[in-house]
C-alpha positions in Angstrom: -54.0 -55.3 41.2 -55.6 -57.9 43.3 -55.4 -55.5 46.3 -57.0 -52.8 44.5 -59.9 -54.9 43.5 -60.4 -56.2 47.0 -60.4 -52.7 48.5 -62.7 -51.5 45.8 -60.6 -48.5 45.0 -61.1 -47.2 41.5 -57.9 -48.1 39.5 -56.8 -46.1 36.6 -53.8 -46.7 34.5 -52.2 -43.2 35.1 -52.8 -42.2 38.7 -53.3 -44.0 41.9 -54.8 -41.7 44.5 -53.6 -42.1 48.1 -55.5 -40.0 50.6 -53.4 -37.6 52.7 -50.2 -37.7 50.6 -49.1 -34.9 48.2 -50.0 -35.6 44.7 -47.2 -37.0 42.5 -48.2 -35.2 39.3 -47.2 -31.9 40.9 -43.6 -33.2 41.4 -43.5 -34.4 37.8 -44.4 -31.0 36.4 -41.6 -29.4 38.4 -39.1 -32.0 37.2 -40.2 -31.7 33.7 -39.7 -27.9 33.7 -36.2 -28.4 35.0 -35.4 -31.0 32.4 -36.9 -28.7 29.7 -34.7 -25.9 30.9 -31.6 -28.1 30.9 -32.5 -29.4 27.4 -33.0 -25.9 26.0 -29.8 -24.6 27.6 -27.9 -27.5 26.1 -29.3 -26.9 22.7 -28.6 -23.1 22.9 -25.0 -23.9 24.2 -24.4 -26.3 21.2 -25.8 -23.6 18.8 -23.5 -21.0 20.4 -20.5 -23.2 20.0 -21.4 -23.9 16.3 -21.8 -20.2 15.7 -18.4 -19.4 17.5 -16.6 -22.1 15.4 -18.2 -20.7 12.3 -17.0 -17.2 13.2 -13.5 -18.5 13.9 -13.4 -20.1 10.5 -14.6 -16.9 8.8 -12.1 -14.8 10.8 -9.3 -17.2 9.7 -10.3 -16.8 6.0 -10.5 -13.0 6.4 -7.0 -13.0 7.9 -5.6 -15.1 5.1 -7.1 -12.8 2.5 -5.7 -9.8 4.4 -2.2 -11.2 4.4 -2.5 -12.1 0.7 -3.8 -8.5 0.0 -0.9 -7.0 1.9 1.6 -9.1 0.0 0.0 -8.1 -3.3 0.1 -4.4 -2.3 3.8 -4.7 -1.5 4.4 -6.4 -4.8 2.5 -3.7 -6.7 4.5 -1.0 -4.9 7.8 -2.8 -5.9 6.7 -3.1 -9.5 5.6 0.6 -9.6 9.1 1.5 -8.3 10.7 -0.6 -11.0 8.5 0.9 -13.6 9.4 4.4 -12.4 13.1 3.6 -12.6 12.7 2.1 -16.1 10.8 5.2 -17.2 13.5 7.4 -15.8 16.2 5.3 -17.5 14.2 5.5 -20.8 13.9 9.3 -20.5 17.6 9.6 -19.8 18.4 7.4 -22.8 16.2 9.4 -25.1 17.1 12.9 -24.0 20.5 13.2 -25.7 19.1 11.7 -28.8 16.2 14.2 -28.8 18.6 17.1 -28.2 20.8 15.9 -31.0 17.9 15.6 -33.4 16.6 19.0 -32.4 20.1 20.6 -32.9 20.7 18.9 -36.2 17.2 19.5 -37.6 15.8 22.7 -36.2 19.0 24.6 -35.5 21.0 23.0 -38.4 24.0 22.4 -36.1 26.9 20.3 -37.4 28.7 17.8 -35.2 32.2 18.8 -34.1 35.1 16.6 -35.1 36.7 17.0 -31.7 35.6 18.5 -28.4 37.2 21.3 -26.4 36.2 21.9 -22.8 36.3 25.5 -21.6 36.1 26.3 -17.9 34.9 29.9 -17.1 35.3 31.2 -13.6 33.2 34.0 -12.1 36.4 36.0 -11.5 37.1 36.0 -15.3 33.6 37.4 -16.0 34.1 40.2 -13.4 37.1 41.8 -15.1 36.6 45.5 -15.6 33.6 45.7 -13.3 33.4 47.0 -9.8 33.6 44.2 -7.2 30.3 45.2 -5.4 28.1 45.0 -8.4 25.9 41.9 -8.9 26.8 39.3 -11.6 23.8 40.2 -13.8 24.9 43.8 -14.1 28.6 43.0 -14.6 27.9 41.3 -17.9 27.2 44.2 -20.3 27.5 44.5 -24.0 30.8 46.5 -23.6 32.4 43.8 -21.5 31.6 40.9 -23.8 34.6 41.8 -26.0 36.9 41.6 -23.0 35.4 38.2 -22.0 36.0 36.9 -25.5 39.6 38.1 -25.4 40.0 36.5 -22.0 38.5 33.2 -23.3 40.7 33.3 -26.4 43.8 33.7 -24.1 42.7 30.8 -21.8 41.6 28.2 -24.3 44.1 25.9 -25.9 44.9 26.7 -29.4 42.3 25.2 -31.7 42.9 24.2 -35.3 40.7 25.6 -38.0 39.0 22.3 -38.8 37.8 21.2 -35.3 34.4 22.8 -35.8 34.6 25.6 -33.2 
């Protein structure tokens, strides 16, 4: 500062003016804009990374829930299949009992003491009818007596107390 006082230049704390040289404050404003751009870019980059990491975490949670939902849907389908099979088994178990109750109650049927199985072939039903006629027209009221005679000849002899 001694030099400045001797030359009688006005001295200020911020700027020292030198004639014929470009001003230093112009360079400072350019440098400060560049550093501001770099700072803003850095902040935006950090914010972008935080957002991307957040989205990755959310996507991972969604994927986990999707896998869990898919597993639950497969389990629901399996349980529904099992329920359907159990319902079918229940219906099959009840059907003979319902038929038996209906036969005993409504039709007043009596249980047979023994069972006899009769096998009737279509050739036996066609006796006495022309071959070309359909099955529904072959069975007439006149041919039922012949069918009964044929069945009586085919069936094993049944005792009087077997319920048939």
